[in-house]
N, C-alpha and C positions, 0 to 999 in steps of 0.2 A: 504494500500500500504506500509506503513512504516514497518509493521511486515514482509511483503514479502521481502522487500529490505534488511532487516537485516539478512536474511539467510546467514550463514557464507560461505565464499569461501572454507573453509576447507570441509564443507559439500558437496559442489559441487564436489570437488576433490574426496571425498569418493564415490559419485554417479558415477563418471567416472570410478573409480577403480572397482566398482561393475559391471559395464557394460563390463569390460574386456578391457577398453580403458585406455590409459595413462592419468595421470593428467597433462594437458598441461598448466594449469594456476592455481596457488595457491598463497594465501596470505602468509605473513610471519607467520601467526598463524596456518598454516597447520601443521598437526601432523608429517609428515615425512620431513626430510631435503631434499630439491631439489634445483636445480639451480634457479636463478632468473626467476620469472614467465613471461611467454609470452603466447599469444594465439596460437602460432604456433612455432614449432622449427625454429630457424633462418636459418638452413641449407636447408630448403625446396626450391625447384625451384620456380621461379616467377609464373609459370602456376599453381602450387599447391596452392600457396598463393591466387591467383585470384579465384580459385575454392572454397577455404574456404570462401572468402568474398561473393561470388555469391551464395553459397548454401542457399536455402530458406527453413526455417521450415514451415511445413504445418500441418494441423490437422492429415493427414494421416501418415506422417513420424514421427511426435511426438508421435502419438498413438502407432505405432509399436515400437518405441524406448522405450516408457514407458512399454509396454507389455514385451519386451525383458528384461528390467531391473527387472521387478517383477519376471519373470521366472528365471532369473539368481540368484536372491536372494533365491527364493524358492527351487531351485535345489542345492544350496550350492556352486555355483561357487565362489571361494574365490577372494578377492580383488587382483588386479594385481599390480605388482611393476611398477615404472616409467620406461619408455623405456630407452634402452641404446642409449644415444644421439649420441655416436660415430658411431652407425650403422643406424642412421636415415638420409637419404638423400632425402626422398620423402614421400608423404602420404602413398604410397604403403608399404614402409619399416615400417612405423609406424603401419599401419593396420596389416601387417604380424607379427610383434612382438606381438601385442595384440592377434591375432588369435592363435599364437603358445603357448601362456601362459597356455591354458587349452584346451584339445581336444573338450570339449563341446561348447566352444565359437563359432567356425565356424558353427556348426550345428544350434545353437540358432540364429545366425545372418542370416543364410540362411532361417530358418523357418519363420522369420519375414520379409522376402523379401528384405533384404539388401545385397549388395555386401560388402566385408570387407572394401573397400574404402568408400562407401557411409555411412556405419555404423560409421566410423571414422569421416567423414564430419558432419554427423548429431550430433554426440557428441560434436565436436568442436564448431559447430554453436550454439548449445544450451548453452554450457558453456560460450562462448563469450557473448551471449545475456544476460544471467543471470548476468554475471560480469558487463556488461555495465549498466544494470539497477541498480545494487548495487552501482556502482561508482557514480551514480547521487546523492545518499544520503550520500555516504562516499567517498569523493574525494581522500582519501588516497589509495583507491583500484584502482584508475585509473592508478597508476604506474604499476599495474600488468596486464594491458591490452593494447595490441597494437591496438589502435583505427582504424588503416588503414584496419584491417581485420574484423571489426564489421559491420554487415549488419543491417541497420536501420529497414528493414522489420522484421528481427528476434527479434529486441528489441520490436517492436510493438507486435509481436506474444507473447513473454514472458509476456509483460504487459497485454495483453488480455486474457491470460491463466494462471493467477496467481494461482488459486486454483489447477489446474492440475499440474503445475510445483511444487508448494508447496508439493502436495501429493507425487510426484516422489522423491523430495529431502528428504522427510521423510520416504521413503521406503514403500509407500502405493500404 
């Protein structure tokens, strides 16, 4: 477990970038300068924040997310830049920015059975859960995570799927 927990938050951000999603939470050690980390942009409506908290990772959606990630890497979809926070007022805005970054991303998202919104939710849920697990061993990371948006079921999912999450984080 200790090795799993030590996976850097920067690596999680890289995974998110490879998926075409925005890095919504990064530690100060992350390679690109970004605004202070949060699990979700502060400008999101309450309904979107609730949907983030309620989204549940499953074997199915995690498997599709991992497959999409591997295919994105294999097809050369480049890492995406952080979203323009001034244009993010909802999860849909965030998803639309990610989808517009490369014309192959929407096709990939659809191929794996996600809507752009659900793709974004799955990414945020996974990242939040990984960061929450990491924060248990490194309390300094907890400042990078808004605990009110973390789903305890997703933390248990990540803890129960350590090998698969490790493989995904390492590009396998």
